[in-house]
N, C-alpha and C positions, 0 to 999 in steps of 0.2 A: 766479647762485646763489651765496650767500655761505656759506663753510665754517662749520661749527659746532664748538665745543670740546666737551670731554667732559661738562662740566656741562650744556650745552645739549642734547647728545645724550641724556643720561639722562632729561631732562625729556620730550623727544620720544618716546623709546622707552617709558617708563613710561606716558605718556598713551595711546599707541597700543596698548599691551598691555591696558590696561583696556577700551578700546573693542573690541578683538579678543575679549576674554573675554566681553563683554556681547553682542556681535552675531554673532560667527563661531565661537567655540570650541565644540566638541562638536556641531557642526551639519553636516548635509549639505545641499547646494544642488543643485537641478535647473535647468539652464540650457537654455532652448529657443530655437532660432534656425532660420531658414529659408535653405536654399541655393537655387540656381537650380532644383533639381529636387524637393527634399524638405524636410519639417520634421524637423530633427534635434535631438538633446539630448546633454548630457554631465552627469554627476554628479560633484560635487567635495566634498572632505572637509576640514574644518579641525580640527586638534588642537593642544594646547598646545605640543607638541614641534616644530611647524613654524614657530613664530613667530621664534625666534632667527635662523634662516637668512635671513629676510626683512629683518632689520635691517642686515645687512652688517657688523656689528661682530665682532671676534674676542674670545674669552673662554675661560678655562679651566673655566668652569662648564658643567655639562651643560645640555642644552636645557630640560629640565623645571625644574631648579634656577634657571636664568636667568629663566624665565617667572614662577616663584613670587616671585623677588626683585623683579621688576618690579611685580607685583600688590601686593606688601606694602611698596613704597617702600624696599627694601633694596639696590637696585642701586647700587654705588659706582663712583667713577672708577677704583679699583684693579681692578675686575672686567672692564673693557673696554679694548680697543685699537682706535683708529680707523685704518683703512688710509689711507696717505698719498697714494695715486694717484687719489683722488676717487670710488672705487667706493662706499665707505660713505656719503660725503656725498650722492651722488645717490639712494641708497636712503632716507636720512633725510629728504630733501626731500619725497618723496611718501608716506612711511610714515604721516603723520597723516591721509591720505585713504583709506587701505586699507579701513577699515571701511565706507566709503560706496559702494564699487565695485558691490556686488551689489544695491544699493537704488536705483540710478539708471540712466539710459541708459548702455549699454556695448556693446561689440562683441567678437566672438570670431573667431579664425582660427588656422590651422595655422602652426607656426613656419617661418620662412624660413631657408634656409641661405645667409646673406648674409656669410659670412666671420667672423662672431662666434661663438665657441663657446658655444652655448646648449643646455644639457641639458634641454630641455623639448619637449613634443609640440605644445602650443598655448598661446595667450595669451588672456586676457580683459582688456580695458582700455577706457579712454575717452580722448577727446582734450581734454576740459575741463581736467583736472589733469595730463594727459600721463602717466598711470600705466598700466603694463602688468604684469599678474600672470601668471607662467608656471606651467603645470601639466604633470605627468608622468602618463601613463596607466599605472596600476598593475594594470589588468585584475582589479580586485576588484569583483565584482558586488554584494557586500554593503555596500560603503561608497562610495568614489568616488576620483577622481584627486586627487593631492596637490599643493599649491602648493610650488614649488621655487625660484622666482626673482621678484624685484621690480625693475622697471625704471622709471626716469624717462625714458620714451621713448614716442613716438606709436606706438600699436599697429599702425598701417598700415605702419610701417617695419619691423616685426618679423614680420608675417604676410602670407600670400597664399594664397587669397583671404581677405578679411575680411568677416564678416557681422554684421548688426545683431541684437542679442539682442532677442527678442520678449517673453520672460517669464522670471522667476526665482522659484523656490519654495524654501522651506526646511522643515526638520524637525530635531528633535533626533536624535542618532545612534541612539537606541534605539527611535524611533518607526517604524512600518512605512511610512506614506505621508507625502508632502509635504503639509503642511496650512496653510502661510502663504505668501501671494503677496507677495513683497518688491518686485517691479517688474513692470509690464505695459505693453506698447506695441503696440496693435493685436491682441493675443492673442484678444480677444473675437470678432473677425471671422473667425478661422480655424477650420477644422474639424481639430481635433487628432486624430492617429492614436490608435486605441484603446490601443495599448501605452503611450502617454504618458499618456492619461487614467487608466489603471489605476494609475499611480504617484501620482496626486494625489487627496486625499480631498475637497477643495473648491477649485474653481478661483478663485472670486471671493468 
């Protein structure tokens, strides 16, 4: 992995912000997976103010101002500081693939206590781009859990047990039910619990 300079970082960040705005921002996602015993789900939430933390850069701009600057091509080298210990570089390496995560094969699992201080409850990730996105359970029934960390790491090294995601659905934050299927793998063959069906307006 080759380190990027500030000019390259701004290109990566602004491109990722535009994809984030197009595919993730102001949306809730329903992630369905199967454990050994049950079919389970989580709901996750994406907002503009969450994007900055996922980039790994330091800035004096507020999260919302930073996001707006990215969308309007106004982020400058003076606005950001790249950490020297590689943390930022590792995030920037996988940031371009963030918007693809919930539209393709992925896995989910509870965070491991493996000696690394990770303030997350669980990760969703894939092994193709070696991207893992950490979420914190905020116990908000009206929205969903929030993304708090982005890792260039195999999800199987961060979680245990790790389960295959069977289906992902999305909706705008103001809509009542999930109405778009963004990914499905074998979901058609399963008998979903009624409490999950009730959250989805149209499965396929």
